[in-house]
PQR file with spaces between the fields and no chain letter, atoms N, CA, C, O and H, PARSE charges and radii, in Angstrom:
ATOM       1  N    MET     1       0.819   -1.202    0.000 -0.4000 1.5000
ATOM       2  CA   MET     1       0.000    0.000    0.000 -0.0000 2.0000
ATOM       3  C    MET     1       0.854    1.253    0.000  0.5500 1.7000
ATOM       4  O    MET     1       0.468    2.271   -0.574 -0.5500 1.4000
ATOM       5  N    ALA     2       2.010    1.183    0.640 -0.4000 1.5000
ATOM       6  CA   ALA     2       2.883    2.355    0.662 -0.0000 2.0000
ATOM       7  C    ALA     2       3.586    2.531   -0.673  0.5500 1.7000
ATOM       8  O    ALA     2       3.754    3.655   -1.146 -0.5500 1.4000
ATOM       9  H    ALA     2       2.323    0.355    1.106  0.4000 1.0000
ATOM      10  N    ASP     3       3.987    1.449   -1.269 -0.4000 1.5000
ATOM      11  CA   ASP     3       4.773    1.508   -2.493 -0.0000 2.0000
ATOM      12  C    ASP     3       3.922    1.610   -3.754  0.5500 1.7000
ATOM      13  O    ASP     3       4.241    2.375   -4.664 -0.5500 1.4000
ATOM      14  H    ASP     3       3.850    0.536   -0.885  0.4000 1.0000
ATOM      15  N    SER     4       2.848    0.843   -3.803 -0.4000 1.5000
ATOM      16  CA   SER     4       2.021    0.804   -5.008 -0.0000 2.0000
ATOM      17  C    SER     4       0.556    0.578   -4.640  0.5500 1.7000
ATOM      18  O    SER     4       0.033   -0.521   -4.823 -0.5500 1.4000
ATOM      19  H    SER     4       2.589    0.221   -3.064  0.4000 1.0000
ATOM      20  N    PRO     5      -0.098    1.597   -4.131 -0.5600 1.5000
ATOM      21  CA   PRO     5      -1.467    1.434   -3.628  0.2800 2.0000
ATOM      22  C    PRO     5      -2.437    0.846   -4.641  0.5500 1.7000
ATOM      23  O    PRO     5      -3.336    0.093   -4.266 -0.5500 1.4000
ATOM      24  N    SER     6      -2.273    1.173   -5.905 -0.4000 1.5000
ATOM      25  CA   SER     6      -3.220    0.666   -6.904 -0.0000 2.0000
ATOM      26  C    SER     6      -3.057   -0.831   -7.162  0.5500 1.7000
ATOM      27  O    SER     6      -3.943   -1.458   -7.743 -0.5500 1.4000
ATOM      28  H    SER     6      -1.543    1.785   -6.209  0.4000 1.0000
ATOM      29  N    ALA     7      -1.941   -1.403   -6.738 -0.4000 1.5000
ATOM      30  CA   ALA     7      -1.708   -2.833   -6.936 -0.0000 2.0000
ATOM      31  C    ALA     7      -2.336   -3.689   -5.837  0.5500 1.7000
ATOM      32  O    ALA     7      -2.398   -4.912   -5.964 -0.5500 1.4000
ATOM      33  H    ALA     7      -1.222   -0.894   -6.266  0.4000 1.0000
ATOM      34  N    VAL     8      -2.796   -3.063   -4.774 -0.4000 1.5000
ATOM      35  CA   VAL     8      -3.360   -3.805   -3.645 -0.0000 2.0000
ATOM      36  C    VAL     8      -4.841   -4.072   -3.889  0.5500 1.7000
ATOM      37  O    VAL     8      -5.629   -3.150   -4.100 -0.5500 1.4000
ATOM      38  H    VAL     8      -2.745   -2.069   -4.671  0.4000 1.0000
ATOM      39  N    ARG     9      -5.196   -5.332   -3.856 -0.4000 1.5000
ATOM      40  CA   ARG     9      -6.604   -5.719   -4.041 -0.0000 2.0000
ATOM      41  C    ARG     9      -7.263   -5.757   -2.665  0.5500 1.7000
ATOM      42  O    ARG     9      -7.391   -6.821   -2.060 -0.5500 1.4000
ATOM      43  H    ARG     9      -4.556   -6.081   -3.684  0.4000 1.0000
ATOM      44  N    THR    10      -7.672   -4.615   -2.187 -0.4000 1.5000
ATOM      45  CA   THR    10      -8.211   -4.512   -0.827 -0.0000 2.0000
ATOM      46  C    THR    10      -9.453   -5.363   -0.618  0.5500 1.7000
ATOM      47  O    THR    10      -9.734   -5.766    0.510 -0.5500 1.4000
ATOM      48  H    THR    10      -7.568   -3.750   -2.678  0.4000 1.0000
ATOM      49  N    GLY    11     -10.190   -5.643   -1.659 -0.4000 1.5000
ATOM      50  CA   GLY    11     -11.381   -6.474   -1.530 -0.0000 2.0000
ATOM      51  C    GLY    11     -11.089   -7.930   -1.238  0.5500 1.7000
ATOM      52  O    GLY    11     -11.987   -8.678   -0.852 -0.5500 1.4000
ATOM      53  H    GLY    11      -9.961   -5.315   -2.576  0.4000 1.0000
ATOM      54  N    THR    12      -9.840   -8.343   -1.418 -0.4000 1.5000
ATOM      55  CA   THR    12      -9.481   -9.735   -1.167 -0.0000 2.0000
ATOM      56  C    THR    12      -8.735   -9.927    0.150  0.5500 1.7000
ATOM      57  O    THR    12      -8.395  -11.054    0.509 -0.5500 1.4000
ATOM      58  H    THR    12      -9.110   -7.735   -1.731  0.4000 1.0000
ATOM      59  N    LEU    13      -8.478   -8.842    0.867 -0.4000 1.5000
ATOM      60  CA   LEU    13      -7.767   -8.958    2.147 -0.0000 2.0000
ATOM      61  C    LEU    13      -8.603   -9.742    3.143  0.5500 1.7000
ATOM      62  O    LEU    13      -9.810   -9.533    3.270 -0.5500 1.4000
ATOM      63  H    LEU    13      -8.753   -7.926    0.574  0.4000 1.0000
ATOM      64  N    ALA    14      -7.941  -10.646    3.843 -0.4000 1.5000
ATOM      65  CA   ALA    14      -8.630  -11.468    4.842 -0.0000 2.0000
ATOM      66  C    ALA    14      -7.676  -11.754    5.992  0.5500 1.7000
ATOM      67  O    ALA    14      -6.460  -11.814    5.811 -0.5500 1.4000
ATOM      68  H    ALA    14      -6.961  -10.816    3.740  0.4000 1.0000
ATOM      69  N    ALA    15      -8.238  -11.925    7.150 -0.4000 1.5000
ATOM      70  CA   ALA    15      -7.427  -12.254    8.323 -0.0000 2.0000
ATOM      71  C    ALA    15      -6.759  -13.604    8.125  0.5500 1.7000
ATOM      72  O    ALA    15      -7.337  -14.534    7.563 -0.5500 1.4000
ATOM      73  H    ALA    15      -9.226  -11.876    7.296  0.4000 1.0000
ATOM      74  N    GLY    16      -5.538  -13.683    8.599 -0.4000 1.5000
ATOM      75  CA   GLY    16      -4.802  -14.939    8.587 -0.0000 2.0000
ATOM      76  C    GLY    16      -4.702  -15.457   10.009  0.5500 1.7000
ATOM      77  O    GLY    16      -5.685  -15.463   10.750 -0.5500 1.4000
ATOM      78  H    GLY    16      -5.068  -12.928    9.055  0.4000 1.0000
ATOM      79  N    TYR    17      -3.520  -15.886   10.379 -0.4000 1.5000
ATOM      80  CA   TYR    17      -3.278  -16.387   11.729 -0.0000 2.0000
ATOM      81  C    TYR    17      -3.234  -15.197   12.673  0.5500 1.7000
ATOM      82  O    TYR    17      -2.364  -14.336   12.544 -0.5500 1.4000
ATOM      83  H    TYR    17      -2.721  -15.880    9.776  0.4000 1.0000
ATOM      84  N    VAL    18      -4.164  -15.137   13.623 -0.4000 1.5000
ATOM      85  CA   VAL    18      -4.235  -13.999   14.532 -0.0000 2.0000
ATOM      86  C    VAL    18      -4.087  -14.385   16.002  0.5500 1.7000
ATOM      87  O    VAL    18      -4.254  -13.542   16.883 -0.5500 1.4000
ATOM      88  H    VAL    18      -4.871  -15.836   13.729  0.4000 1.0000
ATOM      89  N    ASP    19      -3.783  -15.619   16.265 -0.4000 1.5000
ATOM      90  CA   ASP    19      -3.593  -16.068   17.640 -0.0000 2.0000
ATOM      91  C    ASP    19      -2.254  -15.553   18.168  0.5500 1.7000
ATOM      92  O    ASP    19      -1.378  -15.189   17.383 -0.5500 1.4000
ATOM      93  H    ASP    19      -3.647  -16.304   15.550  0.4000 1.0000
ATOM      94  N    THR    20      -2.097  -15.522   19.454 -0.4000 1.5000
ATOM      95  CA   THR    20      -0.820  -15.109   20.040 -0.0000 2.0000
ATOM      96  C    THR    20       0.017  -16.347   20.325  0.5500 1.7000
ATOM      97  O    THR    20      -0.502  -17.453   20.478 -0.5500 1.4000
ATOM      98  H    THR    20      -2.809  -15.818   20.091  0.4000 1.0000
ATOM      99  N    THR    21       1.303  -16.133   20.391 -0.4000 1.5000
ATOM     100  CA   THR    21       2.223  -17.221   20.691 -0.0000 2.0000
ATOM     101  C    THR    21       3.349  -16.678   21.561  0.5500 1.7000
ATOM     102  O    THR    21       3.721  -15.509   21.455 -0.5500 1.4000
ATOM     103  H    THR    21       1.724  -15.235   20.267  0.4000 1.0000
ATOM     104  N    ALA    22       3.878  -17.521   22.407 -0.4000 1.5000
ATOM     105  CA   ALA    22       4.976  -17.100   23.269 -0.0000 2.0000
ATOM     106  C    ALA    22       6.281  -16.993   22.469  0.5500 1.7000
ATOM     107  O    ALA    22       7.179  -16.238   22.842 -0.5500 1.4000
ATOM     108  H    ALA    22       3.576  -18.470   22.494  0.4000 1.0000
ATOM     109  N    ASP    23       6.384  -17.740   21.385 -0.4000 1.5000
ATOM     110  CA   ASP    23       7.603  -17.776   20.590 -0.0000 2.0000
ATOM     111  C    ASP    23       7.295  -17.308   19.174  0.5500 1.7000
ATOM     112  O    ASP    23       6.841  -18.095   18.343 -0.5500 1.4000
ATOM     113  H    ASP    23       5.655  -18.354   21.082  0.4000 1.0000
ATOM     114  N    ALA    24       7.539  -16.030   18.898 -0.4000 1.5000
ATOM     115  CA   ALA    24       7.205  -15.462   17.592 -0.0000 2.0000
ATOM     116  C    ALA    24       7.933  -16.172   16.456  0.5500 1.7000
ATOM     117  O    ALA    24       7.394  -16.288   15.355 -0.5500 1.4000
ATOM     118  H    ALA    24       7.907  -15.391   19.573  0.4000 1.0000
ATOM     119  N    GLN    25       9.134  -16.642   16.706 -0.4000 1.5000
ATOM     120  CA   GLN    25       9.898  -17.313   15.655 -0.0000 2.0000
ATOM     121  C    GLN    25       9.190  -18.572   15.171  0.5500 1.7000
ATOM     122  O    GLN    25       9.326  -18.949   14.007 -0.5500 1.4000
ATOM     123  H    GLN    25       9.572  -16.548   17.600  0.4000 1.0000
ATOM     124  N    SER    26       8.441  -19.220   16.042 -0.4000 1.5000
ATOM     125  CA   SER    26       7.741  -20.441   15.642 -0.0000 2.0000
ATOM     126  C    SER    26       6.644  -20.172   14.610  0.5500 1.7000
ATOM     127  O    SER    26       6.178  -21.101   13.951 -0.5500 1.4000
ATOM     128  H    SER    26       8.330  -18.914   16.987  0.4000 1.0000
ATOM     129  N    LEU    27       6.229  -18.919   14.463 -0.4000 1.5000
ATOM     130  CA   LEU    27       5.255  -18.581   13.427 -0.0000 2.0000
ATOM     131  C    LEU    27       5.843  -18.764   12.033  0.5500 1.7000
ATOM     132  O    LEU    27       5.117  -19.087   11.093 -0.5500 1.4000
ATOM     133  H    LEU    27       6.608  -18.164   14.998  0.4000 1.0000
ATOM     134  N    PHE    28       7.144  -18.563   11.892 -0.4000 1.5000
ATOM     135  CA   PHE    28       7.786  -18.548   10.582 -0.0000 2.0000
ATOM     136  C    PHE    28       8.686  -19.743   10.315  0.5500 1.7000
ATOM     137  O    PHE    28       8.935  -20.067    9.154 -0.5500 1.4000
ATOM     138  H    PHE    28       7.734  -18.301   12.656  0.4000 1.0000
ATOM     139  N    TYR    29       9.177  -20.403   11.345 -0.4000 1.5000
ATOM     140  CA   TYR    29      10.123  -21.502   11.160 -0.0000 2.0000
ATOM     141  C    TYR    29       9.579  -22.773   11.764  0.5500 1.7000
ATOM     142  O    TYR    29       9.040  -22.740   12.870 -0.5500 1.4000
ATOM     143  H    TYR    29       8.974  -20.140   12.288  0.4000 1.0000
ATOM     144  N    PRO    30       9.702  -23.898   11.073 -0.5600 1.5000
ATOM     145  CA   PRO    30      10.440  -24.082    9.828  0.2800 2.0000
ATOM     146  C    PRO    30       9.692  -23.589    8.588  0.5500 1.7000
ATOM     147  O    PRO    30      10.297  -23.436    7.527 -0.5500 1.4000
ATOM     148  N    SER    31       8.402  -23.342    8.705 -0.4000 1.5000
ATOM     149  CA   SER    31       7.650  -22.850    7.551 -0.0000 2.0000
ATOM     150  C    SER    31       6.397  -22.137    8.023  0.5500 1.7000
ATOM     151  O    SER    31       5.694  -22.621    8.911 -0.5500 1.4000
ATOM     152  H    SER    31       7.910  -23.466    9.567  0.4000 1.0000
ATOM     153  N    VAL    32       6.117  -20.981    7.423 -0.4000 1.5000
ATOM     154  CA   VAL    32       4.901  -20.238    7.761 -0.0000 2.0000
ATOM     155  C    VAL    32       3.659  -21.031    7.332  0.5500 1.7000
ATOM     156  O    VAL    32       2.576  -20.840    7.885 -0.5500 1.4000
ATOM     157  H    VAL    32       6.687  -20.588    6.702  0.4000 1.0000
ATOM     158  N    ARG    33       3.820  -21.911    6.356 -0.4000 1.5000
ATOM     159  CA   ARG    33       2.687  -22.713    5.874 -0.0000 2.0000
ATOM     160  C    ARG    33       2.125  -23.621    6.966  0.5500 1.7000
ATOM     161  O    ARG    33       0.941  -23.956    6.950 -0.5500 1.4000
ATOM     162  H    ARG    33       4.700  -22.067    5.907  0.4000 1.0000
ATOM     163  N    ALA    34       2.970  -24.015    7.907 -0.4000 1.5000
ATOM     164  CA   ALA    34       2.492  -24.859    9.002 -0.0000 2.0000
ATOM     165  C    ALA    34       1.549  -24.084    9.912  0.5500 1.7000
ATOM     166  O    ALA    34       0.654  -24.666   10.526 -0.5500 1.4000
ATOM     167  H    ALA    34       3.932  -23.743    7.920  0.4000 1.0000
ATOM     168  N    THR    35       1.748  -22.771    9.998 -0.4000 1.5000
ATOM     169  CA   THR    35       0.926  -21.920   10.844 -0.0000 2.0000
ATOM     170  C    THR    35      -0.306  -21.416   10.112  0.5500 1.7000
ATOM     171  O    THR    35      -1.408  -21.417   10.659 -0.5500 1.4000
ATOM     172  H    THR    35       2.474  -22.298    9.499  0.4000 1.0000
ATOM     173  N    THR    36      -0.113  -20.985    8.874 -0.4000 1.5000
ATOM     174  CA   THR    36      -1.205  -20.406    8.109 -0.0000 2.0000
ATOM     175  C    THR    36      -1.044  -20.712    6.630  0.5500 1.7000
ATOM     176  O    THR    36      -0.132  -20.185    5.992 -0.5500 1.4000
ATOM     177  H    THR    36       0.783  -20.984    8.429  0.4000 1.0000
ATOM     178  N    PRO    37      -1.890  -21.535    6.080 -0.5600 1.5000
ATOM     179  CA   PRO    37      -1.774  -21.896    4.665  0.2800 2.0000
ATOM     180  C    PRO    37      -1.829  -20.694    3.719  0.5500 1.7000
ATOM     181  O    PRO    37      -1.242  -20.741    2.638 -0.5500 1.4000
ATOM     182  N    SER    38      -2.519  -19.625    4.101 -0.4000 1.5000
ATOM     183  CA   SER    38      -2.616  -18.448    3.235 -0.0000 2.0000
ATOM     184  C    SER    38      -1.331  -17.632    3.228  0.5500 1.7000
ATOM     185  O    SER    38      -1.109  -16.831    2.320 -0.5500 1.4000
ATOM     186  H    SER    38      -2.997  -19.587    4.978  0.4000 1.0000
ATOM     187  N    GLY    39      -0.476  -17.832    4.242 -0.4000 1.5000
ATOM     188  CA   GLY    39       0.748  -17.056    4.361 -0.0000 2.0000
ATOM     189  C    GLY    39       0.560  -15.736    5.082  0.5500 1.7000
ATOM     190  O    GLY    39       1.510  -14.967    5.227 -0.5500 1.4000
ATOM     191  H    GLY    39      -0.657  -18.483    4.980  0.4000 1.0000
ATOM     192  N    THR    40      -0.651  -15.466    5.532 -0.4000 1.5000
ATOM     193  CA   THR    40      -0.934  -14.203    6.202 -0.0000 2.0000
ATOM     194  C    THR    40      -0.837  -14.362    7.712  0.5500 1.7000
ATOM     195  O    THR    40      -1.490  -15.222    8.303 -0.5500 1.4000
ATOM     196  H    THR    40      -1.423  -16.091    5.414  0.4000 1.0000
ATOM     197  N    ILE    41      -0.016  -13.523    8.325 -0.4000 1.5000
ATOM     198  CA   ILE    41       0.079  -13.453    9.780 -0.0000 2.0000
ATOM     199  C    ILE    41      -0.584  -12.142   10.174  0.5500 1.7000
ATOM     200  O    ILE    41      -0.151  -11.074    9.741 -0.5500 1.4000
ATOM     201  H    ILE    41       0.515  -12.824    7.845  0.4000 1.0000
ATOM     202  N    GLY    42      -1.619  -12.212   10.984 -0.4000 1.5000
ATOM     203  CA   GLY    42      -2.331  -11.011   11.395 -0.0000 2.0000
ATOM     204  C    GLY    42      -3.528  -10.741   10.516  0.5500 1.7000
ATOM     205  O    GLY    42      -3.969  -11.595    9.746 -0.5500 1.4000
ATOM     206  H    GLY    42      -1.971  -13.080   11.336  0.4000 1.0000
ATOM     207  N    ASP    43      -4.046   -9.532   10.648 -0.4000 1.5000
ATOM     208  CA   ASP    43      -5.233   -9.139    9.892 -0.0000 2.0000
ATOM     209  C    ASP    43      -4.919   -7.879    9.095  0.5500 1.7000
ATOM     210  O    ASP    43      -4.880   -6.789    9.666 -0.5500 1.4000
ATOM     211  H    ASP    43      -3.688   -8.838   11.273  0.4000 1.0000
ATOM     212  N    PRO    44      -4.693   -8.002    7.790 -0.5600 1.5000
ATOM     213  CA   PRO    44      -4.294   -6.862    6.972  0.2800 2.0000
ATOM     214  C    PRO    44      -5.422   -5.895    6.629  0.5500 1.7000
ATOM     215  O    PRO    44      -5.177   -4.862    6.006 -0.5500 1.4000
ATOM     216  N    ARG    45      -6.637   -6.209    7.019 -0.4000 1.5000
ATOM     217  CA   ARG    45      -7.770   -5.370    6.605 -0.0000 2.0000
ATOM     218  C    ARG    45      -7.701   -3.953    7.167  0.5500 1.7000
ATOM     219  O    ARG    45      -8.349   -3.060    6.622 -0.5500 1.4000
ATOM     220  H    ARG    45      -6.836   -7.048    7.526  0.4000 1.0000
ATOM     221  N    GLY    46      -6.953   -3.716    8.220 -0.4000 1.5000
ATOM     222  CA   GLY    46      -6.808   -2.370    8.780 -0.0000 2.0000
ATOM     223  C    GLY    46      -5.556   -1.654    8.293  0.5500 1.7000
ATOM     224  O    GLY    46      -5.220   -0.576    8.783 -0.5500 1.4000
ATOM     225  H    GLY    46      -6.427   -4.442    8.663  0.4000 1.0000
ATOM     226  N    ALA    47      -4.875   -2.249    7.338 -0.4000 1.5000
ATOM     227  CA   ALA    47      -3.620   -1.674    6.846 -0.0000 2.0000
ATOM     228  C    ALA    47      -3.856   -0.389    6.070  0.5500 1.7000
ATOM     229  O    ALA    47      -4.913   -0.183    5.474 -0.5500 1.4000
ATOM     230  H    ALA    47      -5.148   -3.125    6.940  0.4000 1.0000
ATOM     231  N    ASP    48      -2.841    0.471    6.095 -0.4000 1.5000
ATOM     232  CA   ASP    48      -2.893    1.670    5.255 -0.0000 2.0000
ATOM     233  C    ASP    48      -1.470    2.050    4.850  0.5500 1.7000
ATOM     234  O    ASP    48      -0.503    1.673    5.512 -0.5500 1.4000
ATOM     235  H    ASP    48      -1.983    0.304    6.579  0.4000 1.0000
ATOM     236  N    GLY    49      -1.360    2.785    3.782 -0.4000 1.5000
ATOM     237  CA   GLY    49      -0.063    3.139    3.225 -0.0000 2.0000
ATOM     238  C    GLY    49       0.814    3.957    4.145  0.5500 1.7000
ATOM     239  O    GLY    49       2.033    3.788    4.146 -0.5500 1.4000
ATOM     240  H    GLY    49      -2.146    3.091    3.245  0.4000 1.0000
ATOM     241  N    THR    50       0.223    4.833    4.923 -0.4000 1.5000
ATOM     242  CA   THR    50       1.001    5.681    5.827 -0.0000 2.0000
ATOM     243  C    THR    50       1.725    4.843    6.879  0.5500 1.7000
ATOM     244  O    THR    50       2.914    5.033    7.135 -0.5500 1.4000
ATOM     245  H    THR    50      -0.768    4.970    4.922  0.4000 1.0000
ATOM     246  N    ARG    51       0.993    3.922    7.478 -0.4000 1.5000
ATOM     247  CA   ARG    51       1.641    3.025    8.457 -0.0000 2.0000
ATOM     248  C    ARG    51       2.677    2.162    7.759  0.5500 1.7000
ATOM     249  O    ARG    51       3.744    1.901    8.314 -0.5500 1.4000
ATOM     250  H    ARG    51       0.027    3.768    7.271  0.4000 1.0000
ATOM     251  N    GLY    52       2.374    1.721    6.556 -0.4000 1.5000
ATOM     252  CA   GLY    52       3.337    0.917    5.799 -0.0000 2.0000
ATOM     253  C    GLY    52       4.633    1.658    5.558  0.5500 1.7000
ATOM     254  O    GLY    52       5.712    1.073    5.662 -0.5500 1.4000
ATOM     255  H    GLY    52       1.508    1.933    6.105  0.4000 1.0000
ATOM     256  N    GLU    53       4.544    2.931    5.238 -0.4000 1.5000
ATOM     257  CA   GLU    53       5.744    3.751    5.047 -0.0000 2.0000
ATOM     258  C    GLU    53       6.566    3.827    6.328  0.5500 1.7000
ATOM     259  O    GLU    53       7.792    3.732    6.287 -0.5500 1.4000
ATOM     260  H    GLU    53       3.668    3.406    5.153  0.4000 1.0000
ATOM     261  N    ARG    54       5.902    3.996    7.453 -0.4000 1.5000
ATOM     262  CA   ARG    54       6.622    4.059    8.740 -0.0000 2.0000
ATOM     263  C    ARG    54       7.277    2.723    9.058  0.5500 1.7000
ATOM     264  O    ARG    54       8.421    2.691    9.510 -0.5500 1.4000
ATOM     265  H    ARG    54       4.905    4.073    7.486  0.4000 1.0000
ATOM     266  N    TYR    55       6.562    1.608    8.828 -0.4000 1.5000
ATOM     267  CA   TYR    55       7.140    0.288    9.083 -0.0000 2.0000
ATOM     268  C    TYR    55       8.352    0.044    8.187  0.5500 1.7000
ATOM     269  O    TYR    55       9.377   -0.468    8.638 -0.5500 1.4000
ATOM     270  H    TYR    55       5.632    1.634    8.461  0.4000 1.0000
ATOM     271  N    LEU    56       8.224    0.414    6.923 -0.4000 1.5000
ATOM     272  CA   LEU    56       9.330    0.219    5.994 -0.0000 2.0000
ATOM     273  C    LEU    56      10.537    1.051    6.404  0.5500 1.7000
ATOM     274  O    LEU    56      11.663    0.556    6.381 -0.5500 1.4000
ATOM     275  H    LEU    56       7.392    0.829    6.557  0.4000 1.0000
ATOM     276  N    ALA    57      10.318    2.303    6.776 -0.4000 1.5000
ATOM     277  CA   ALA    57      11.427    3.162    7.205 -0.0000 2.0000
ATOM     278  C    ALA    57      12.111    2.599    8.446  0.5500 1.7000
ATOM     279  O    ALA    57      13.339    2.612    8.537 -0.5500 1.4000
ATOM     280  H    ALA    57       9.402    2.705    6.794  0.4000 1.0000
ATOM     281  N    ALA    58      11.331    2.109    9.395 -0.4000 1.5000
ATOM     282  CA   ALA    58      11.909    1.537   10.619 -0.0000 2.0000
ATOM     283  C    ALA    58      12.703    0.275   10.300  0.5500 1.7000
ATOM     284  O    ALA    58      13.778    0.058   10.857 -0.5500 1.4000
ATOM     285  H    ALA    58      10.334    2.099    9.321  0.4000 1.0000
ATOM     286  N    TRP    59      12.177   -0.550    9.409 -0.4000 1.5000
ATOM     287  CA   TRP    59      12.854   -1.788    9.034 -0.0000 2.0000
ATOM     288  C    TRP    59      14.177   -1.475    8.332  0.5500 1.7000
ATOM     289  O    TRP    59      15.184   -2.133    8.593 -0.5500 1.4000
ATOM     290  H    TRP    59      11.303   -0.373    8.956  0.4000 1.0000
ATOM     291  N    VAL    60      14.182   -0.486    7.450 -0.4000 1.5000
ATOM     292  CA   VAL    60      15.413   -0.088    6.761 -0.0000 2.0000
ATOM     293  C    VAL    60      16.436    0.416    7.775  0.5500 1.7000
ATOM     294  O    VAL    60      17.616    0.082    7.675 -0.5500 1.4000
ATOM     295  H    VAL    60      13.363    0.048    7.238  0.4000 1.0000
ATOM     296  N    GLU    61      16.004    1.206    8.738 -0.4000 1.5000
ATOM     297  CA   GLU    61      16.925    1.693    9.773 -0.0000 2.0000
ATOM     298  C    GLU    61      17.563    0.533   10.532  0.5500 1.7000
ATOM     299  O    GLU    61      18.766    0.549   10.792 -0.5500 1.4000
ATOM     300  H    GLU    61      15.044    1.477    8.818  0.4000 1.0000
ATOM     301  N    LEU    62      16.767   -0.466   10.887 -0.4000 1.5000
ATOM     302  CA   LEU    62      17.304   -1.632   11.592 -0.0000 2.0000
ATOM     303  C    LEU    62      18.303   -2.397   10.737  0.5500 1.7000
ATOM     304  O    LEU    62      19.353   -2.812   11.228 -0.5500 1.4000
ATOM     305  H    LEU    62      15.790   -0.479   10.676  0.4000 1.0000
ATOM     306  N    LEU    63      17.987   -2.584    9.477 -0.4000 1.5000
ATOM     307  CA   LEU    63      18.896   -3.302    8.583 -0.0000 2.0000
ATOM     308  C    LEU    63      20.196   -2.544    8.381  0.5500 1.7000
ATOM     309  O    LEU    63      21.269   -3.147    8.377 -0.5500 1.4000
ATOM     310  H    LEU    63      17.134   -2.247    9.078  0.4000 1.0000
ATOM     311  N    VAL    64      20.114   -1.233    8.212 -0.4000 1.5000
ATOM     312  CA   VAL    64      21.324   -0.417    8.038 -0.0000 2.0000
ATOM     313  C    VAL    64      22.175   -0.471    9.303  0.5500 1.7000
ATOM     314  O    VAL    64      23.395   -0.613    9.225 -0.5500 1.4000
ATOM     315  H    VAL    64      19.242   -0.744    8.215  0.4000 1.0000
ATOM     316  N    ALA    65      21.544   -0.360   10.455 -0.4000 1.5000
ATOM     317  CA   ALA    65      22.292   -0.424   11.722 -0.0000 2.0000
ATOM     318  C    ALA    65      22.981   -1.784   11.874  0.5500 1.7000
ATOM     319  O    ALA    65      24.137   -1.848   12.293 -0.5500 1.4000
ATOM     320  H    ALA    65      20.552   -0.245   10.518  0.4000 1.0000
ATOM     321  N    ALA    66      22.287   -2.856   11.539 -0.4000 1.5000
ATOM     322  CA   ALA    66      22.886   -4.196   11.629 -0.0000 2.0000
ATOM     323  C    ALA    66      24.051   -4.331   10.656  0.5500 1.7000
ATOM     324  O    ALA    66      25.088   -4.902   10.994 -0.5500 1.4000
ATOM     325  H    ALA    66      21.348   -2.804   11.199  0.4000 1.0000
ATOM     326  N    TYR    67      23.876   -3.803    9.449 -0.4000 1.5000
ATOM     327  CA   TYR    67      24.945   -3.844    8.450 -0.0000 2.0000
ATOM     328  C    TYR    67      26.169   -3.071    8.933  0.5500 1.7000
ATOM     329  O    TYR    67      27.290   -3.570    8.842 -0.5500 1.4000
ATOM     330  H    TYR    67      23.033   -3.339    9.175  0.4000 1.0000
ATOM     331  N    ARG    68      25.963   -1.862    9.445 -0.4000 1.5000
ATOM     332  CA   ARG    68      27.069   -1.048    9.921 -0.0000 2.0000
ATOM     333  C    ARG    68      27.784   -1.693   11.101  0.5500 1.7000
ATOM     334  O    ARG    68      29.012   -1.648   11.189 -0.5500 1.4000
ATOM     335  H    ARG    68      25.052   -1.456    9.519  0.4000 1.0000
ATOM     336  N    ALA    69      27.025   -2.284   11.997 -0.4000 1.5000
ATOM     337  CA   ALA    69      27.629   -2.959   13.156 -0.0000 2.0000
ATOM     338  C    ALA    69      28.488   -4.133   12.697  0.5500 1.7000
ATOM     339  O    ALA    69      29.569   -4.366   13.237 -0.5500 1.4000
ATOM     340  H    ALA    69      26.029   -2.321   11.925  0.4000 1.0000
ATOM     341  N    GLU    70      28.014   -4.855   11.717 -0.4000 1.5000
ATOM     342  CA   GLU    70      28.793   -5.989   11.201 -0.0000 2.0000
ATOM     343  C    GLU    70      30.049   -5.515   10.486  0.5500 1.7000
ATOM     344  O    GLU    70      31.109   -6.129   10.612 -0.5500 1.4000
ATOM     345  H    GLU    70      27.136   -4.665   11.278  0.4000 1.0000
ATOM     346  N    LYS    71      29.932   -4.420    9.731 -0.4000 1.5000
ATOM     347  CA   LYS    71      31.117   -3.891    9.032 -0.0000 2.0000
ATOM     348  C    LYS    71      32.180   -3.448   10.031  0.5500 1.7000
ATOM     349  O    LYS    71      33.371   -3.598    9.759 -0.5500 1.4000
ATOM     350  H    LYS    71      29.071   -3.922    9.628  0.4000 1.0000
ATOM     351  N    LYS    72      31.777   -2.900   11.191 -0.4000 1.5000
ATOM     352  CA   LYS    72      32.738   -2.470   12.210 -0.0000 2.0000
ATOM     353  C    LYS    72      33.466   -3.672   12.802  0.5500 1.7000
ATOM     354  O    LYS    72      34.633   -3.575   13.178 -0.5500 1.4000
ATOM     355  H    LYS    72      30.809   -2.778   11.412  0.4000 1.0000
ATOM     356  N    ARG    73      32.774   -4.800   12.881 -0.4000 1.5000
ATOM     357  CA   ARG    73      33.379   -6.009   13.447 -0.0000 2.0000
ATOM     358  C    ARG    73      34.420   -6.610   12.522  0.5500 1.7000
ATOM     359  O    ARG    73      35.295   -7.349   12.974 -0.5500 1.4000
ATOM     360  H    ARG    73      31.825   -4.880   12.574  0.4000 1.0000
ATOM     361  N    GLN    74      34.342   -6.313   11.260 -0.4000 1.5000
ATOM     362  CA   GLN    74      35.254   -6.943   10.287 -0.0000 2.0000
ATOM     363  C    GLN    74      36.580   -6.264   10.236  0.5500 1.7000
ATOM     364  O    GLN    74      37.453   -6.672    9.471 -0.5500 1.4000
ATOM     365  H    GLN    74      33.631   -5.714   10.892  0.4000 1.0000
């Protein structure tokens, strides 16, 4: 929605796996398909592009910080 809003088929959005778990990693490993056949974790129906932009910016910051920290170790 943040990158290409017209490409999002909002009419097909549906909730996926919405239960809570003590171990978040178990949602994705060894396979997300074991948790949710649709591949959806959470409920995307409340999504919007503005929040998506903020999530993407935060994720990029984390990746850059991890990259820089690793480069310092080398």
